[in-house]
C-alpha positions as CSV (number, residue, x, y, z in Angstrom):
1,X,28.7,-53.1,27.0
2,X,29.1,-56.4,25.1
3,X,27.8,-59.6,26.8
4,X,27.6,-63.1,25.6
5,X,24.4,-65.1,26.2
6,X,26.1,-68.3,27.5
7,X,29.3,-69.8,28.7
8,X,29.6,-71.8,25.5
9,X,29.4,-68.6,23.5
10,X,32.0,-67.0,25.8
11,X,34.4,-69.9,25.1
12,X,33.9,-69.6,21.4
13,X,35.1,-66.2,20.6
14,X,33.5,-66.3,17.2
15,X,30.0,-66.6,18.7
16,X,30.6,-63.7,21.1
17,X,32.0,-61.6,18.2
18,X,28.9,-62.3,16.1
19,X,26.6,-61.4,18.9
20,X,28.5,-58.2,19.5
21,X,28.4,-57.4,15.8
22,X,24.7,-57.9,15.7
23,X,24.2,-55.9,18.9
24,X,26.3,-53.0,17.5
25,X,24.4,-53.1,14.2
26,X,21.1,-52.9,16.0
27,X,22.3,-50.0,18.2
28,X,23.6,-48.2,15.1
29,X,20.2,-48.6,13.4
30,X,18.4,-47.3,16.6
31,X,20.7,-44.3,16.8
32,X,20.2,-43.5,13.1
33,X,16.4,-43.8,13.6
34,X,16.6,-41.5,16.6
35,X,18.8,-39.0,14.8
36,X,16.4,-39.0,11.8
37,X,13.4,-38.5,14.0
38,X,15.2,-35.7,15.9
39,X,16.1,-33.8,12.7
40,X,12.6,-34.3,11.3
41,X,11.1,-32.9,14.5
42,X,13.6,-30.1,14.5
43,X,12.7,-29.2,10.9
44,X,9.0,-29.3,11.7
45,X,9.5,-27.1,14.8
46,X,11.6,-24.6,12.8
47,X,9.0,-24.5,10.0
48,X,6.2,-24.0,12.6
49,X,8.3,-21.2,14.2
50,X,8.8,-19.6,10.8
51,X,5.0,-19.7,10.2
52,X,4.3,-18.1,13.5
53,X,7.0,-15.4,12.9
54,X,5.5,-14.7,9.4
55,X,2.0,-14.3,11.0
56,X,3.5,-11.9,13.6
57,X,5.1,-9.8,10.8
58,X,1.9,-9.7,8.8
59,X,-0.1,-8.6,11.9
60,X,2.5,-5.8,12.5
61,X,2.3,-4.7,8.9
62,X,-1.5,-4.7,9.0
63,X,-1.4,-2.6,12.2
64,X,1.0,-0.1,10.7
65,X,-1.1,0.1,7.5
66,X,-4.2,0.7,9.5
67,X,-2.4,3.4,11.5
68,X,-1.1,5.1,8.4
69,X,-4.5,4.9,6.7
70,X,-6.2,6.4,9.8
71,X,-3.6,9.2,10.0
72,X,-3.9,10.0,6.3
73,X,-7.7,10.1,6.5
74,X,-7.4,12.5,9.4
75,X,-4.9,14.7,7.7
76,X,-6.3,14.9,4.1
77,X,-9.2,17.3,3.9
78,X,-12.3,16.4,2.0
79,X,-12.4,17.6,-1.6
80,X,-13.5,21.3,-1.6
81,X,-17.0,22.0,-2.8
82,X,-17.7,25.0,-5.0
83,X,-15.5,27.6,-6.8
84,X,-14.6,31.2,-6.2
85,X,-15.4,33.1,-9.5
86,X,-15.0,36.6,-10.7
87,X,-17.1,37.8,-13.7
88,X,-17.4,40.9,-15.9
89,X,-20.7,42.4,-16.9
90,X,-19.2,44.0,-20.0
91,X,-17.2,40.9,-21.1
92,X,-18.9,37.7,-19.8
93,X,-16.1,35.5,-21.3
94,X,-13.4,37.2,-19.2
95,X,-14.4,35.5,-15.9
96,X,-12.2,33.0,-14.0
97,X,-12.8,30.5,-11.3
98,X,-10.5,28.8,-8.7
99,X,-11.1,26.5,-5.7
100,X,-9.2,28.9,-3.4
101,X,-10.4,32.4,-2.6
102,X,-6.9,33.8,-2.3
103,X,-6.0,32.5,-5.8
104,X,-9.2,34.0,-7.2
105,X,-8.4,37.4,-5.7
106,X,-4.8,37.4,-6.9
107,X,-5.9,36.5,-10.4
108,X,-8.6,39.2,-10.3
109,X,-6.0,41.8,-9.2
110,X,-3.8,40.9,-12.2
111,X,-6.8,40.9,-14.7
112,X,-8.1,44.3,-13.6
113,X,-5.7,46.0,-15.9
114,X,-7.4,44.5,-19.0
115,X,-10.9,44.1,-17.6
116,X,-11.6,46.9,-15.1
117,X,-15.2,45.9,-14.3
118,X,-14.3,42.4,-12.8
119,X,-16.5,41.8,-9.8
120,X,-15.5,40.4,-6.4
121,X,-14.7,36.7,-6.0
122,X,-17.9,34.9,-5.0
123,X,-18.6,31.3,-4.1
124,X,-20.6,29.4,-6.7
125,X,-21.5,25.7,-6.7
126,X,-20.4,24.8,-10.3
127,X,-17.8,25.9,-12.8
128,X,-17.0,24.8,-16.3
129,X,-13.4,23.6,-16.7
130,X,-11.1,22.8,-19.6
131,X,-7.7,21.3,-18.7
132,X,-6.7,23.0,-15.4
133,X,-8.6,26.3,-16.0
134,X,-12.1,26.9,-14.8
135,X,-14.7,29.5,-16.0
136,X,-18.0,30.7,-14.6
137,X,-20.0,29.7,-17.8
138,X,-19.8,27.2,-20.6
139,X,-19.5,30.0,-23.1
140,X,-16.5,31.4,-21.4
141,X,-14.8,28.0,-21.3
142,X,-15.6,27.4,-25.0
143,X,-14.1,30.8,-25.8
144,X,-10.9,30.0,-23.8
145,X,-10.4,26.7,-25.7
146,X,-9.8,28.6,-28.9
147,X,-10.9,28.2,-32.5
148,X,-9.6,24.6,-32.9
149,X,-11.9,23.4,-30.1
150,X,-9.5,20.7,-28.9
151,X,-10.7,18.9,-25.8
152,X,-14.0,19.4,-23.9
153,X,-15.3,21.7,-21.3
154,X,-16.7,19.8,-18.3
155,X,-19.0,21.1,-15.5
156,X,-17.4,20.4,-12.1
157,X,-18.9,20.7,-8.6
């Protein structure tokens, strides 16, 4: 709504026009400032909302990770201790060891054809291993490595 300040200004259209122009200019500046403030606040609110959402996502991921870790820890058994070994009195280098008793007995049954005096599979604390094969003694491991002696026999618990 445009108003003139005085009757004189009302009579002179030029003065009223100038007043209206100034008034419109001031209102336009105020509207622009309000709009800028609105957009600045909206951007800040949106950024704050995104930060909160990212925090929620991180918390959910951490909870899932903790659940998975707990379930994996409950499912995965502890590393087995000891080995099941079979040995021969006549040929000490013919013995073999495995972590699983069933595998030891199966290997013993297959080896009985060449070494008939192999004993039963018994649980021992240590075995000497080369690559993936394990033996009851260090001498048996060295003999299995062959003449080139590549690699190293290591005592495992």
